[in-house]
C-alpha angles and dihedrals in degrees: 000000000000130000088240089060091053093046092048092055092047091052091052089052089054092249115136103240119223132172096247094057093041091052092048093051093046091049088052093051090049090051092047092052090050096046093040089069089067106021099040092220097162138011090225110091107172117090093222092053093046087054093054101033099041113014101039090037091053093047093048090082097054095104090062098047119102140157136058100268124051129177124199106205113206092011093174107166090008101277126176094353104065100046089046090048089053090049095042109039095167092061119085113228130195116201109207127191135149094212112094093204091055094044090051087053092046092050090050090053092050087054096041094051099035095242099172087167094062129084121188120214129184108210145107110261092238090059097048116089115183117106127232139198089236130018111194126191124183113223103291104119142025116269098255089052093049090052090047096054102029107023092093089063093065117096119231091263095032133105136232111219117198116191108208139170113219112004111260127227108282115260128180114271123225112267117279100043138078138178111257103174141001116205123194107222126213114211119190111246094008123112096181121098117262127184139176118216116202118206129183134183115266 
């Protein structure tokens, strides 16, 4: 996986590529490949596929991310939170996961890569109470379920951002939230459909 491949993908995402960011992303991929052998963080093993399926996919939402405090719910291997934190050092990111093995990995990544704008929390979303300007979840539940377990984390003026593949059949949302926008995402090297669903409080 070359730096040129990383910079090309960043350019396609509309992100101004620079050596510092490219080196950070490549080092994170290298760490993920190494730790994945023991921690089983992702079923994707090849660095080039990790770059496309995880790094570029995570960064594809950056134009829609606003506010000072962001929480990545169900961060797992650090997606989308760690690549976004590397790109946006002035935003404060909380990486939330209930799995201790994964939060230990996340904490080590924060240390390894000097991510002073990242905080790692081991907790179920339902048990965590602070509120954030943006709550982002990456494609692991239906929209009504995401609202049910993560909606309370959204501040009054904040947004809930659900990263999805193909858009699912519409189901009624829990009271208090509505879909405001749906953005089709273009991820370099990925043919599969990707969408970002933006929800706000009513």
